[in-house]
Phi, psi and omega in degrees: 000140181290145177247129178238129177267135174294163177302316180297317180297320177298318178295318178297320178298311181295322177298316180293320177300314180299314179301311182294325177294328176291327180288317183201124183304128179093344181292327178298320179291327175295319177298313181300319178296322178294320177295316179298319178297315179296317180297322177296317178295318177299319179301319181283322185227068188298333182265008185284338185260161186285155177280133179267314181198129180059240177253017179268128180255161179231140176237115180279136175283151184277322189256353183225152182279061181225160173223150172260125177257129187212161173239151178263116180260178184303314185234012179198170172254132183249112178279117183274321185208149168249092194255133174289138185287343185247018179235150178358094190299327185246026184298335188276350190302320185272012180289143173275170179283070180240000000 
């Protein structure tokens, strides 16, 4: 199944990559690879992860304190947020499908 990142999720991903690269050279690319791996797994098994709220599911990353929040649509998976686990937990709820 195809995976589509919202505009906000793409921005969150790039912000986190930039932050991690500032902390340690190459760490941002490791984070990005971890997100891609999680998105690939979600694509293959979209119903494998637990429901976070309503019909929104969450996939926790293994090596970083982040989760991917997504919905399963008719012909794709829509990533709503690339959310840090220790910051405002429900900030993404009022987002539109952008």
